[in-house]
N, C-alpha and C positions, 0 to 999 in steps of 0.2 A: 504494500500500499504506500502511496506517495501523496504528498501534499498538492503538487501541481503536475498533473498528467501531461500537460503540454510543454513542460520544460525541455529544453534542447537536450540536456543530459539524459533525461528519461527516454526520449525518442532515440537517441544514439545507442543507449544501452539495449533498448528493445531490438533495434535493427542488428546490433552486434550479436546478441543472443540468438536471434532467429537465423542469422547467417552461419554462425560458428557451431551452434549446438543442434540446430534443426529440430526443435521440440515439436511434438504433436500439437500441443496447445500452449499458449502463452497469454496469461491474463495479468494486466497491470490495472489496478483500481485506484481511484483517487479517494483519499480519506475525506470524510465530510468535515466541514469547518468545525463543527461542534466537537468532534473527536480530537481534532488538532488542539483546540483550546483546552480540552480536558487533559490531554497528554502534557501540555505545557504546565498546567496546574500540578500535575503529579510530579513532573520533573523538578519544578520549583520546590515542592514539598520534600523531596528526597534528602535535602540537606538538614532537615529537622529530625528530632527524636520522633518515635512513633506517635506519642500523644500530641505533639505539636503538628505533625503531619496531618493527623486526623482532623484536628481543630482547623487548620488552614484549608484543607480540602472542603470541609462542610461550610465554612465561612464563604469560600469562593463560589460554591454551588448555590448558597443562599443569595449571594449578590446577583447571580444570573437567573434567579427565580426557578432554578432546577429542582428545588426541594418540594415544590408544590405545597401540599397540605401537611407535609411531614414536619414533625417538631424537631428543631435543631438540637436542643438539649437532650432529647430522648435518643436521637441518632448518635450523638457523642457518647452517651452512656453505653449504648449497645456496642459501639465500636471499641470503646475502651475495654469492655468485658471480653470481647473477642480477642483483642490483643493480649490481655492477661491470660486467657485460656491457652493461647498459642505459646506464650512464653512459659507457662507452667507445664506444658506437655513435654 
């Protein structure tokens, strides 16, 4: 998956793969903008501790109205419990 399917580097790579490897099928898909933004949030959060990462992710999602009717505090509580369970296993 790529961010810009029309980028010259992607087109060149596609042509090179087709010519050199002769695959039966070759599919290159463009990532939806929403997924790119979410990936950026996750990458930014990787520098934090687990609890800080969870907090930052939920806050960013709340800013973009992606939480809908979900309760931010409840999500954080559930997320922290999951992290604790994984750490204790």
